[in-house]
C-alpha positions as CSV (number, residue, x, y, z in Angstrom):
1,M,3.5,14.3,20.2
2,N,4.4,17.9,19.8
3,A,2.6,20.4,17.6
4,N,4.9,19.7,14.6
5,D,4.3,16.0,14.9
6,R,0.5,16.4,15.0
7,S,0.6,18.6,11.9
8,I,2.6,16.1,10.0
9,T,0.5,13.2,11.2
10,G,-2.8,14.7,10.2
11,F,-1.4,15.7,6.8
12,V,0.0,12.2,5.9
13,M,-3.0,10.3,7.3
14,V,-5.4,12.2,5.0
15,A,-3.1,11.8,2.0
16,H,-2.5,8.1,2.6
17,G,-6.1,7.4,3.1
18,L,-7.0,9.0,-0.2
19,V,-4.3,7.2,-2.1
20,H,-5.8,3.9,-1.2
21,T,-9.4,5.0,-1.5
22,Y,-8.7,5.8,-5.1
23,E,-6.7,2.6,-5.6
24,L,-9.5,0.4,-4.4
25,S,-12.4,2.4,-5.9
26,V,-11.2,1.4,-9.4
27,P,-12.4,-2.3,-9.2
28,I,-15.9,-1.0,-8.3
29,L,-16.0,1.5,-11.1
30,M,-14.9,-1.4,-13.5
31,T,-18.2,-3.1,-12.9
32,V,-19.9,-0.1,-14.3
33,W,-17.5,0.5,-17.1
34,L,-17.9,-3.0,-18.4
35,L,-21.5,-2.2,-19.1
36,E,-21.1,1.5,-20.1
37,F,-18.4,0.9,-22.7
38,S,-19.3,-2.6,-23.8
39,V,-15.7,-4.0,-23.6
40,T,-14.4,-7.3,-22.4
41,A,-12.9,-7.8,-19.0
42,A,-9.6,-8.5,-20.7
43,V,-9.5,-5.2,-22.4
44,L,-10.5,-3.3,-19.3
45,G,-7.9,-5.2,-17.3
46,V,-5.2,-3.9,-19.7
47,V,-6.6,-0.4,-19.3
48,V,-6.5,-0.6,-15.5
49,T,-3.0,-2.1,-15.5
50,V,-1.7,1.2,-16.9
51,G,-2.6,3.0,-13.7
52,Y,-1.6,0.3,-11.3
53,G,1.7,-0.3,-13.1
54,L,2.6,3.4,-12.9
55,F,1.6,3.4,-9.3
56,G,4.4,0.9,-8.6
57,I,7.0,1.9,-11.2
58,G,6.8,5.6,-10.4
59,A,7.9,5.1,-6.8
60,L,11.6,5.2,-7.7
61,P,11.6,8.5,-9.7
62,G,9.2,9.8,-7.0
63,G,11.8,9.1,-4.4
64,L,14.4,11.1,-6.4
65,L,12.0,14.0,-6.6
66,V,11.4,13.9,-2.9
67,D,15.1,14.2,-2.0
68,R,15.3,17.2,-4.4
69,Y,12.1,19.1,-3.8
70,G,11.0,18.0,-0.3
71,S,8.0,15.9,0.9
72,R,5.4,18.6,1.3
73,R,5.6,19.8,-2.4
74,L,5.5,16.2,-3.6
75,I,2.5,15.2,-1.5
76,V,0.5,18.3,-2.4
77,A,1.3,17.6,-6.1
78,C,0.2,14.0,-5.6
79,L,-3.1,15.2,-4.2
80,F,-3.7,17.7,-7.0
81,G,-2.7,15.1,-9.5
82,M,-5.0,12.4,-8.2
83,G,-7.9,14.8,-7.9
84,I,-7.5,16.1,-11.5
85,A,-7.2,12.5,-12.7
86,F,-10.6,11.5,-11.1
87,L,-12.2,14.7,-12.3
88,S,-11.0,13.9,-15.8
89,L,-12.6,10.5,-15.6
90,S,-16.0,12.2,-15.6
91,L,-15.3,13.5,-19.1
92,V,-13.9,10.3,-20.8
93,P,-15.8,9.5,-24.1
94,H,-14.4,6.0,-24.5
95,V,-12.3,3.3,-22.8
96,A,-9.0,4.4,-24.2
97,T,-9.2,7.7,-22.4
98,I,-9.8,5.8,-19.2
99,A,-6.3,4.5,-19.6
100,I,-5.0,8.1,-19.9
101,A,-6.9,9.3,-16.8
102,L,-5.8,6.2,-14.7
103,G,-2.3,6.6,-15.9
104,L,-2.3,10.2,-14.6
105,W,-3.7,8.9,-11.3
106,G,-1.0,6.2,-11.1
107,A,1.9,8.6,-11.9
108,A,0.6,11.1,-9.3
109,A,-0.1,8.5,-6.6
110,S,3.3,6.8,-7.1
111,V,5.2,9.6,-5.4
112,Y,3.1,9.4,-2.2
113,H,4.8,6.6,-0.3
114,P,8.4,7.8,-0.7
115,A,7.3,11.3,0.1
116,G,5.0,10.5,3.0
117,L,7.4,8.0,4.7
118,A,10.4,10.2,4.2
119,L,8.4,13.0,5.9
120,I,7.6,10.8,8.9
121,S,11.2,9.6,9.1
122,N,12.7,13.0,9.0
123,G,10.1,15.2,10.5
124,I,8.7,13.3,13.5
125,D,10.4,13.1,16.9
126,P,12.1,9.7,17.1
127,D,10.2,8.8,20.3
128,A,6.9,9.2,18.5
129,R,7.9,7.9,15.1
130,G,6.6,4.4,15.6
131,T,3.2,5.7,16.7
132,V,3.0,8.0,13.7
133,F,3.9,5.1,11.4
134,A,1.0,3.2,13.0
135,Y,-1.5,6.1,12.5
136,H,-0.3,6.5,9.0
137,G,-0.9,2.8,8.2
138,M,-4.3,2.8,9.9
139,A,-5.4,5.7,7.6
140,G,-4.2,3.7,4.6
141,N,-6.1,0.7,5.8
142,A,-9.2,2.8,6.2
143,G,-8.9,3.8,2.6
144,I,-8.3,0.2,1.5
145,A,-11.3,-1.1,3.5
146,F,-13.8,1.6,3.1
147,G,-12.9,3.1,-0.3
148,P,-14.7,0.4,-2.2
149,L,-17.7,0.6,0.0
150,A,-17.9,4.4,-0.2
151,T,-17.6,4.3,-4.0
152,A,-20.4,1.7,-4.2
153,L,-22.7,3.8,-2.0
154,L,-22.0,6.8,-4.2
155,L,-23.1,4.8,-7.2
156,L,-26.3,3.9,-5.5
157,V,-27.3,7.6,-5.5
158,A,-25.5,9.1,-8.4
159,D,-24.3,8.4,-11.9
160,W,-20.7,7.1,-12.0
161,R,-19.5,10.3,-13.7
162,A,-20.9,12.3,-10.7
163,A,-19.4,9.9,-8.3
164,V,-15.8,10.3,-9.6
165,V,-16.3,14.1,-9.5
166,V,-17.1,13.8,-5.7
167,L,-14.1,11.5,-5.2
168,G,-11.8,13.9,-7.2
169,A,-13.0,17.0,-5.3
170,L,-11.9,15.4,-2.0
171,S,-8.2,15.3,-3.1
172,I,-8.3,18.8,-4.4
173,V,-9.6,20.1,-1.1
174,A,-7.0,18.1,0.8
175,A,-4.2,19.6,-1.4
176,L,-5.4,23.1,-0.7
177,V,-5.4,22.4,3.0
178,G,-2.0,20.9,2.8
179,L,-0.6,24.1,1.3
180,S,-1.6,26.0,4.5
181,I,-0.4,23.6,7.1
182,D,2.8,24.7,9.0
183,F,5.4,22.1,9.9
184,D,9.1,21.5,9.8
185,E,10.1,18.6,7.5
186,T,13.4,17.9,9.3
187,A,12.4,18.4,12.9
188,G,12.9,14.8,13.8
189,L,16.6,14.6,12.8
190,T,19.6,15.0,15.0
191,D,21.9,18.0,14.4
192,A,24.4,15.8,12.6
193,E,21.7,14.3,10.4
194,D,20.2,17.7,9.7
195,E,23.6,18.9,8.5
196,E,23.9,15.9,6.2
197,V,20.5,16.6,4.7
198,E,21.2,20.3,4.2
199,G,24.9,20.1,3.3
200,P,26.2,21.2,0.0
201,D,27.3,17.7,-1.0
202,A,24.2,16.0,0.2
203,D,21.4,18.1,-1.3
204,G,19.7,15.0,-2.7
205,E,19.7,16.4,-6.2
206,I,20.3,13.8,-8.9
207,R,20.8,15.4,-12.3
208,S,22.3,12.6,-14.3
209,L,22.7,8.9,-14.6
210,A,26.1,9.1,-12.9
211,D,24.4,10.9,-10.0
212,L,21.8,8.2,-9.8
213,I,24.4,5.5,-9.8
214,E,26.4,7.2,-7.1
215,G,23.2,7.8,-5.0
216,T,22.2,4.2,-5.4
217,R,25.7,3.0,-4.2
218,A,25.3,5.3,-1.1
219,V,21.9,3.8,-0.3
220,F,22.6,0.1,-1.1
221,T,24.8,-0.8,1.9
222,A,24.8,-4.5,2.8
223,G,22.1,-3.9,5.4
224,F,19.9,-1.9,3.0
225,A,20.2,-4.6,0.3
226,L,19.0,-7.2,2.8
227,V,16.1,-4.9,3.8
228,F,15.2,-4.5,0.1
229,L,15.0,-8.2,-0.4
230,V,12.9,-8.7,2.8
231,V,10.4,-6.1,1.7
232,M,10.4,-7.4,-1.9
233,F,9.4,-11.0,-0.7
234,N,6.9,-9.5,1.6
235,G,5.5,-7.5,-1.4
236,L,5.2,-10.7,-3.4
237,F,3.2,-12.2,-0.5
238,Y,1.1,-9.1,0.0
239,R,0.0,-8.7,-3.7
240,G,-0.4,-12.4,-4.3
241,M,-2.5,-12.9,-1.2
242,L,-4.8,-9.8,-1.6
243,T,-5.3,-10.2,-5.3
244,F,-6.8,-13.7,-5.2
245,L,-8.1,-13.9,-1.6
246,P,-11.7,-12.7,-2.6
247,E,-11.9,-15.6,-5.1
248,L,-10.5,-18.1,-2.6
249,L,-12.8,-16.8,0.2
250,N,-15.8,-17.2,-2.1
251,D,-14.9,-20.9,-2.7
252,F,-14.4,-21.5,1.0
253,L,-17.7,-19.7,2.0
254,V,-19.8,-21.4,-0.7
255,A,-18.6,-24.8,0.6
256,I,-19.6,-23.8,4.1
257,V,-22.8,-21.8,3.8
258,G,-23.8,-21.9,0.1
259,D,-24.0,-19.0,-2.3
260,V,-25.4,-16.3,0.0
261,R,-25.4,-12.6,-1.0
262,P,-26.3,-10.0,1.5
263,G,-29.1,-7.8,0.4
264,V,-27.5,-4.4,0.6
265,F,-27.6,-3.9,-3.2
266,D,-30.1,-4.7,-5.9
267,P,-29.7,-8.5,-6.5
268,D,-29.7,-8.0,-10.3
269,S,-27.1,-5.2,-10.3
270,A,-23.4,-5.4,-11.1
271,L,-22.7,-4.1,-7.6
272,A,-24.4,-7.1,-6.0
273,E,-22.0,-9.3,-8.0
274,E,-19.1,-7.3,-6.7
275,F,-20.3,-7.4,-3.1
276,D,-21.1,-11.0,-2.5
277,L,-20.5,-12.5,1.0
278,A,-16.8,-13.0,0.2
279,R,-16.4,-9.3,-0.4
280,Y,-17.9,-8.5,2.9
281,V,-15.6,-10.9,4.7
282,Y,-12.7,-9.4,2.7
283,V,-13.6,-5.8,3.8
284,G,-13.8,-7.1,7.4
285,L,-10.4,-8.6,7.1
286,L,-8.9,-5.4,5.8
287,T,-10.7,-3.5,8.6
288,V,-9.0,-5.7,11.2
289,G,-5.8,-4.6,9.6
290,I,-6.3,-1.1,11.1
291,A,-5.7,-2.6,14.5
292,G,-2.7,-4.5,13.2
293,Q,-1.2,-1.2,11.9
294,Y,-1.6,0.3,15.3
295,V,0.0,-2.6,17.2
296,G,2.8,-2.8,14.7
297,G,3.6,0.9,15.1
298,R,3.6,0.7,18.8
299,L,6.0,-2.2,18.6
300,T,8.5,-0.2,16.7
301,D,8.7,2.2,19.7
302,R,9.5,-0.7,22.1
303,I,11.6,-3.3,20.2
304,E,14.1,-3.3,17.3
305,P,12.1,-3.3,14.1
306,E,14.2,-6.1,12.7
307,R,13.1,-8.4,15.5
308,G,9.5,-7.5,15.0
309,L,9.9,-8.3,11.3
310,V,11.2,-11.8,12.1
311,A,8.3,-12.5,14.5
312,M,5.6,-11.2,12.2
313,L,7.0,-13.1,9.2
314,L,6.9,-16.3,11.2
315,V,3.3,-15.5,12.1
316,L,2.4,-14.9,8.5
317,T,4.0,-18.2,7.4
318,T,2.1,-20.1,10.1
319,I,-1.2,-18.4,9.0
320,A,-0.6,-19.3,5.3
321,L,0.0,-22.9,6.1
322,A,-3.0,-23.1,8.5
323,F,-5.5,-21.2,6.2
324,V,-6.8,-24.1,4.2
325,P,-7.2,-26.5,7.2
326,A,-9.0,-23.7,9.1
327,S,-11.3,-22.9,6.2
328,R,-12.4,-26.6,6.0
329,A,-13.2,-26.7,9.8
330,G,-16.2,-24.3,9.5
331,L,-17.2,-20.7,9.4
332,G,-15.8,-19.7,12.8
333,P,-12.2,-21.0,12.1
334,L,-12.3,-19.4,8.6
335,L,-13.2,-16.0,10.1
336,A,-10.6,-16.4,12.8
337,I,-7.8,-17.2,10.4
338,G,-8.9,-14.5,8.1
339,G,-8.9,-12.0,10.9
340,A,-5.4,-13.1,12.0
341,L,-4.2,-12.7,8.5
342,G,-5.5,-9.1,8.2
343,F,-4.0,-8.2,11.6
344,A,-0.5,-9.7,10.9
345,L,-0.3,-8.6,7.3
346,F,-0.8,-5.0,8.1
347,A,1.1,-5.1,11.5
348,M,4.1,-5.7,9.2
349,Q,3.9,-2.3,7.5
350,P,5.1,0.0,10.4
351,L,7.8,-2.5,11.2
352,T,8.9,-2.5,7.6
353,Q,8.9,1.3,7.3
354,A,10.8,1.8,10.5
355,T,13.4,-0.8,9.3
356,I,13.8,1.0,6.0
357,A,14.4,4.3,7.9
358,A,17.0,2.7,10.2
359,Y,19.0,1.3,7.3
360,S,18.9,4.4,5.0
361,P,20.9,7.7,5.1
362,P,18.7,10.7,6.1
363,E,19.7,12.7,3.0
364,S,18.5,9.9,0.7
365,R,15.3,8.8,2.5
366,G,13.2,9.6,-0.6
367,L,15.4,7.5,-2.8
368,S,15.5,4.7,-0.2
369,F,11.7,4.5,0.1
370,G,11.5,4.9,-3.7
371,F,13.6,1.7,-4.2
372,T,11.8,-0.3,-1.5
373,Y,8.3,0.7,-2.8
374,L,9.5,-0.3,-6.2
375,G,10.3,-3.6,-4.7
376,I,7.0,-3.9,-2.8
377,F,4.5,-2.7,-5.4
378,G,6.6,-3.1,-8.6
379,I,8.4,-6.4,-8.3
380,G,5.8,-7.5,-5.7
381,A,3.1,-7.3,-8.4
382,L,4.6,-10.5,-9.8
383,G,3.1,-12.2,-6.7
384,A,-0.3,-12.1,-8.4
385,T,1.2,-13.8,-11.5
386,V,2.8,-16.5,-9.4
387,V,-0.4,-17.2,-7.4
388,G,-2.5,-17.0,-10.6
389,V,-0.4,-19.7,-12.2
390,V,-0.4,-22.0,-9.2
391,L,-4.2,-21.5,-8.8
392,T,-4.7,-22.4,-12.5
393,Y,-2.6,-25.5,-12.6
394,A,-2.4,-26.9,-9.0
395,D,-4.7,-29.5,-7.8
396,S,-5.7,-27.8,-4.5
397,E,-5.9,-24.4,-2.8
398,F,-3.2,-25.6,-0.4
399,A,-0.6,-25.2,-3.1
400,V,-1.4,-21.5,-3.4
401,F,-0.9,-20.9,0.4
402,L,2.3,-23.1,0.3
403,A,3.7,-20.8,-2.4
404,L,2.7,-17.8,-0.3
405,A,4.4,-19.3,2.7
406,G,7.5,-19.7,0.6
407,F,7.7,-15.9,0.2
408,T,7.4,-15.2,3.9
409,I,9.8,-17.9,5.1
410,T,12.4,-16.6,2.7
411,A,11.9,-13.0,4.0
412,C,12.1,-14.3,7.5
413,A,15.5,-15.9,6.9
414,L,16.8,-12.7,5.4
415,A,15.4,-10.6,8.3
416,S,17.1,-13.0,10.7
417,V,20.5,-11.9,9.3
418,L,19.7,-8.3,10.1
419,V,19.0,-9.4,13.7
420,S,22.2,-11.5,14.1
421,R,24.6,-9.0,12.5
422,D,25.1,-5.3,13.1
423,L,24.6,-3.9,9.6
424,R,23.0,-0.5,10.4
425,P,24.9,2.4,8.8
């Protein structure tokens, strides 16, 4: 990587890690808020949904803003916004104001993925792009895996209001550093692509509904429409799997080893309830995903990303169908299938991102990633609803994993069309 690539890589890795650190710190803070504000889990669940909902829904308008104002401005604004949101949490007097603070976090965080991925797609040398997608994903996984643990450790030594101040300050510092980093946002484009991005008729500015419709038509070629469907079904699998996996792991582990709780936290505290053995296994699974991100990113430099998507979706389908039999075979097989899931689930992400970039016009990368992350996090959120219904009414856990396998095999069939037909713009 050249100096420009390294500057962009460091910038997006820090920002991506912080986005997911905040995302996964909220469930830990919820265990404290339930006691602090004497509310039911249902009420607090609605409050938290405000932030998570905006995190997904805001990706599309975020993509529009990226094409108009550039990635750096949006990422710095995202970092400032997330930091201010968590600092404001320290001042909330009651549960309703938590919704306002988390709503600010969700709105700020929603612009990150279209901004960060557009920056990698346009600013990184094509020969190093897959590697940077890998590093970017690894940083996100580090936030996903260690964000909850870091928050819990802060709560061991400080009041929750002090803990959110520390968390918020990290993002403010990152934003200030981001303002001083020097890099070229379009260094990875060819001369022809650079002219498209900077041309008078392709400035990315959408000022009206008619402009949005026209921009959407330009983005949604036959190939991109298929990519959108692939990532949407993968998003349904991702959210459905990760939302209920801790509960399922707990059932499997209790059946194998009993109700064992590692003694890191006070056994009588809310944190001990949050970090039972299943939570440790869950964090381990997410940690394995860091290696998956790296391998997936390296693959994008060596093979067509569409072919990698097909292969990885087949692997995920096989894992979903094998999960329950493996879990009933003992602790070793359960840990092995869990590790394989974490690896494959996150190896998908660099391949997905490279495919989106390949099927989207350079001047509308922000809008393209906005649409696809609306599909992944917005529509994909329905995966939790589907799995929740199946888990409630089905006779066995196998039905849950069968439903999840349905998502990935559908995505695999759609990705196979991308491989068999030349639909790139």
